[in-house]
N, C-alpha and C positions, 0 to 999 in steps of 0.2 A: 621395399620401396612402396611408397604411398601414392597410388594412382587414382586420386579422387578428382573427378571432374566437378566443376561448379554446379552442374545440374543434378549430380547424384543426390539421392535423398537418404536421410537417416531413417531409422525404423518408424518414426512418427509420420514420415512423408514430407518433411520440411527439407528443402535443398540445404546442403551442408554449409555453403557460404552464408546463407541467411541465418541458419541456426547458430553459427559461430558469432555473427554480429549480434543476434538477439541474446546470446549468453552473456556477452560483454555488456550489453545494455541492461540486462537483468542484474548483473553484478553491480553496476553503477546504481541502479534503482534500489538494490538492497542496501548499499552503503548510504545512500540518501535517506532511505527509510529509517535505518538505525540511528543516524545522526539526527534526523528530523524529530524522532520521538524523544530524544534526550535534550536537544537544545531548547532554550526557553522560547515559547511561542508568543506569550503575552505577559505584560507586567500590569498589574492592577494597582493603582495608587489611590489611597483613600485619604482625604484631608491633607495631602502633601507630605505627611510624616510617615504614614504606613504604606509600605510598598511590598508586593509579593509578585515574583515571577513564576510562571508555570510552563512546564513542558507537558507533553502528553503523559509521560511516565509519572512526573510529579503530581500532575492533576489527578490521574487515576489513583495513585497511592493516597492522595489527600482525601478523595471520595471514600476510600476504604477506611482510612483512619477516623473519618468523621461518622462512620456507621451507615453510609449510604450504599448498602450492599447491592440493591437492584441497579442503581445508576452506575455504580462501579462495574458490575457485571456487563451491562450493556455497552458502556464506553470501552472497557478493556477488550471485550469480545470483538467489537466492530473496528476498533482503532489499532489494536495490537495483535490479538490472536489470529483472527481471520486473514489479515494481510500476511502474516508470517506463514500461515498454511498455504495461502495462494502463491507466495514466492516459492515455497517448497515444491508445490505441484508444477509450477512453471519450470523450475530447474530439472525436475524429473522428466517432464515432457521434452525438454531440450537436451537431456543427457543421452549419451550413446546407448545406454542400456534400456531405454524406453521402448515399449512396443505398443502399437495401436490395438486397444481392446475396446469392446463396447462400454465397459465400465469407465475407462479413461476418457473416451469420447463424451460420455454422459456428464462426467464430472467437469470436463473442460467447458462444456456447454453451460452448465449451471454456474460455474465460476465466472464465465463471461457475462451471463445474463444478470446475476445477482451480486457479483463481486464489486461492481461499480458503487454499490451502496455501502460497501464495507468501510471505507475510510473517508473519502472526501466530503460526502454529504453530511455525515455525522459531525465531522470537525467544523465545517462551515456553519452548520446550524448551531453548534455549541458556542462557537466564537460570537456569532450574531446574537444569540440569547444573552450571553454574558455582557456584550457591548451595550445592548439595548437596556437590559435590566439595571446595570450599574452606572449608566451615564450620568444620572442625576447625583449620585453620591461618590462616584469615583471616576478616575480617568483611566483609559485603556491604551497601552502602547503595544503595538504589534512588533515582534522581533523576527529575525531570520529563520528561526525554527519552523514557523508557519509556512514560509516559502519553500524551505527545503523539504518539509513533509509533503506539501502540495505537489512539488515537482516529482517526488517519488511516487505519489499516487497516480499522477498523470502518466508517468513513464510505465508503470506497471499496467495501467489500463491499456496503453498503446501496445505494449508487448502482448498482452492477452488477446487483444483484438487481432493483431497480426498473426498470431499462432492459430487462432480460430479460422481466419480467412485462408491461411496457407494450407491447413489440414483439410478444410472443406473443398478447396479448389484443386488439390493434388489428387482428388479422387480416392482419398483414404477413408 
């Protein structure tokens, strides 16, 4: 028989009910992220006859195929790799087998402090640059992928913030 009170805490120090809710939110955020990086974000139309749609994945692969290795590395790291690592750490922290250690506390703090730069700011700046640079010779149409990706970024940031606040206020 499972006699868990709502105030019982998991090994990280997060109340069980809140940890369950955050796991579901993190599953939702993960789904949004995966869909967001695959759905088209923008369509660039040049001279009405040439039109290209780009998602995060297709844009990153396009950078690689065009030989822009440094730009490919930066965009892929900040928009795909780091967010996936962050999601993995959040799942680990919310998992039943997680234990509070100084290493995990330090990583959670770093993830919270620097993780906000990982996705949203890079994508907003990239879309802004493309829009400004190409406005004279092309038109830019924004698609749902940008909104789905943005929603996943915001949800992951909120979950991270909540976990940091809960672990620091629970005296862990």
